[in-house]
Each structure stands twice: as structure tokens, then as C-alpha cells.
N, C-alpha and C positions, 0 to 999 in steps of 0.2 A: 487337532491339526495345526497347532501353533508351533511352527518349525523355527529353528534357530537359523541365523545367517551369520556370515563372517564380517567382522569389522574391516572396512577398506583400508584402514591405517595399520592396525597391528595383526589382523588375521585371526583373532580369537573369536569364538562363537559368542554371539549376543542375541538377546530376544528379538523376534521378528519385528515387533512394533516399537523398538527402542530408537530414539533420536540421538542418543549419546552412548558412547562405548563406556561401560563401567570400568574397564581396565586402563585404557589410555586417555580417556576423556575427550576423544575426538567427536565433535558434533557433525552430523550429516543429515541430509534431507533425502528422502526417498526419491529416486530419479523418475519414477513413473507419475508422480503427483505434480500437477501444474498449478501454480498458485496465481498466476497472472494471465488474464485474457488479453490477447493482442488483436488489434483491428488493422486490417490492411487498408491501403489507400483506395483500393477498388471497392471495398466494403463501405468506407466512408463516403466515397463518391456516389455509390449506389443509393445510400440512404439520403444524401442531400438531393440528388435528382428525383428520387421517389417522393420525398416530402414536397419539393417544389411543384412537381407535376400534379400531385394529389391536391395541393392547395389551389392550383390554377383551375381545377375543375369547378371550384365553388365561387368563382368570380361572377357576380351578377351579370347577366347577359345585356342589361341596359347600358353597361359601361363600355361595351364593345360594339363599335359600328357594324352593321350588317355586312358591309363590304369587306371587313377584315375577319369575319367569323370563320371562313375556311382556313385562312392563315393561322388564326388562333388555335383551331382544332388540330391542324397539322403540327404546329409547334408543340402543343401539349402531347400529342402522340409521339413525337420525336423524343421529348424529354422522358416520357414514360418508357420508351424503348431503350434509351440509354440506361435508365435505372435497372431494367431487366438484364441488359448485357453485362453491366458492371457487377450486378448482384449475382448473376449466374456464374460469372468468372470467379468472384471472390468466395462464393460459398461452395460450389461444386468442383472447381478445378484447383484453387489454391489450397494449400495446407498450412496451418490449421484452418478449419472451417470458421468463417466469420459471420457472427450473428447479425451484424449490420448489413452484410450482403444479402442475407435471407430476408430481412425486413424490407430492404430496398427493392429486392426482386418482387416481393408480394405487392408492395405499393405500385411498382411499375406495371404489374399485370392488371391490378385494379384500374389504374389510370388509363391504360391502353383500351381495356374493355369498355369502361364508362365513356372515355373520350371518343371511341369509335361510334358508340351508340348516340352520343351527343351530335357527332358529325352527321350521322344519318338523319337524325331528327331535325337538326337545324338546316340541313341542305334541302329537306323536303318541304319546309315552311316557306310560303310565298309572302313576302312583305309588300 
């Protein structure tokens, strides 16, 4: 099933897997093959927000005054939500799909779920 195709320069038949026309010497690259992965600004933003929010989850609670704990949890949830929004936009809506957006989206989901659980736990503790 190895079919021939035509050279885009001279029009003569050439082997399907050839990168060079044996008749005219024209070099060409198959148009369906993508050699470079591009990352969108939404994907990069999603990854940055996701990493920041995920790292904020692991700040020891002794460094945060109790009076600021609700604000800290809300800020972490907001950053995680931004990672999800930017990641969802860059991976599912923008073309081509951005791997950074998918990673940021997953980190955003983890951050929102864990952050919400932390908020519930810390708001129920009486100091």
C-alpha cells in the first residue's frame, strides 16, 4: 500500500516517504507532520497559577495568623480557580491543544479541592 505522490515542484511521481524529489532535487516536508510544539499564553498562565496555588497549600499553618486563615484559604481558592479557567481555555478551546494548559487545569482542580477541604477544617477548629 506504498503509494506514490507528486512532487509539488515538478509534478513527477515520487515515493510516498521521500523528503527529496529524485528528479528536480526539491526538498520538502510533509505538511501533516508538526515538528514544534507551541504553548499559548493561557497555557503558560494556567501552569504558573497552578504551581503557585499548589505550593501555597503546603505553607505551614504556624506561619499564618489565625485571623488571616480565611483570607489565605480564599486567596488560594481564587488562584486555583484562575488556573482552572486559563487551563480549560487553553486546552479545550484553543487550537492546538496546550499541554501546559492541561497540567495547570489539573493543578487548579487539586488546589481547589484540597483548599476547600482545608477551609472547612480550619474554619471548624476553635482556637
